C-alpha positions as CSV (number, residue, x, y, z in Angstrom):
1,T,17.5,-15.0,30.4
2,E,19.0,-15.9,27.1
3,A,19.6,-19.4,28.2
4,E,15.9,-19.8,29.1
5,W,14.9,-18.4,25.7
6,N,17.2,-20.7,23.8
7,E,15.8,-23.7,25.7
8,I,12.2,-23.0,24.7
9,R,12.8,-21.5,21.2
10,P,12.7,-24.8,19.2
11,W,9.2,-25.5,20.5
12,L,7.6,-22.2,19.4
13,R,5.6,-22.0,16.2
14,P,7.1,-19.7,13.7
15,V,5.5,-16.5,12.4
16,L,4.7,-16.8,8.7
17,L,6.2,-13.4,7.6
18,N,8.3,-11.1,9.7
19,I,9.4,-7.7,8.3
20,V,11.8,-6.0,10.7
21,K,13.3,-2.5,10.7
22,S,12.5,-1.8,7.1
23,K,11.6,1.4,5.2
24,R,9.2,2.0,2.3
25,V,7.6,-1.5,2.3
26,L,4.9,-2.4,-0.1
27,L,3.1,-5.8,0.4
28,E,0.5,-6.1,-2.3
29,G,-1.8,-8.6,-4.0
30,V,-0.8,-11.7,-2.0
31,T,-2.8,-14.3,-0.1
32,F,-1.6,-16.1,3.1
33,K,-3.3,-19.1,4.6
34,N,-3.0,-21.4,7.6
35,S,0.1,-19.9,9.2
36,P,1.4,-21.8,12.3
37,S,1.3,-18.6,14.4
38,W,1.0,-14.9,13.6
39,C,0.7,-14.4,9.9
40,L,2.1,-10.9,9.2
41,H,4.3,-9.2,11.7
42,P,5.8,-5.9,10.6
43,L,8.1,-4.7,13.4
44,S,9.6,-1.3,13.7
45,C,9.0,-0.4,10.0
46,E,8.5,3.0,8.4
47,D,6.2,3.9,5.5
48,I,4.6,0.4,5.2
49,T,1.6,-0.1,2.9
50,I,-0.4,-3.3,2.9
51,N,-2.8,-3.3,-0.1
52,N,-5.1,-6.0,-1.5
53,V,-3.7,-8.7,0.9
54,K,-5.8,-11.6,2.1
55,V,-5.2,-13.6,5.2
56,F,-7.1,-16.8,6.1
57,N,-6.5,-18.7,9.4
58,P,-9.0,-21.0,11.0
59,W,-11.0,-19.6,14.0
60,Y,-9.6,-22.3,16.2
61,S,-5.9,-21.7,15.5
62,Q,-3.8,-20.7,18.5
63,N,-2.2,-17.3,18.1
64,G,-3.4,-17.3,14.5
65,D,-3.4,-13.5,14.3
66,A,-3.8,-12.2,10.8
67,L,-1.8,-9.0,11.3
68,D,0.3,-7.8,14.2
69,L,1.6,-4.3,13.3
70,E,4.1,-3.5,16.0
71,S,6.0,-0.2,16.6
72,C,5.6,1.0,13.0
73,K,5.4,4.5,11.7
74,N,3.2,5.7,8.8
75,A,1.4,2.4,8.1
76,L,-1.5,2.1,5.6
77,I,-3.7,-1.0,5.4
78,I,-6.2,-0.8,2.6
79,N,-8.4,-3.1,0.4
80,S,-7.4,-6.1,2.5
81,V,-9.3,-9.1,3.9
82,F,-8.4,-10.6,7.3
83,D,-10.3,-13.8,8.3
84,A,-8.8,-15.2,11.5
85,G,-10.0,-16.3,14.9
86,D,-7.6,-14.1,16.9
């Protein structure tokens, strides 16, 4: 329920970068390091390109996913480095 969600929400670790319901996205030439939870989370995006992006999270970090591409259309991930434990 919404009440249950609002009760636990303050205790959850944030995602470093959420990109939600966007079109023609270019993420290029950036480095992300030590995010508290998922690092990159494109959600319901169209025509997204991730080029020359670097993500570094320690192997022991909980839910330290480098990239969680979710429900996207026409995604291209090229020339990128993902070093994460999850």
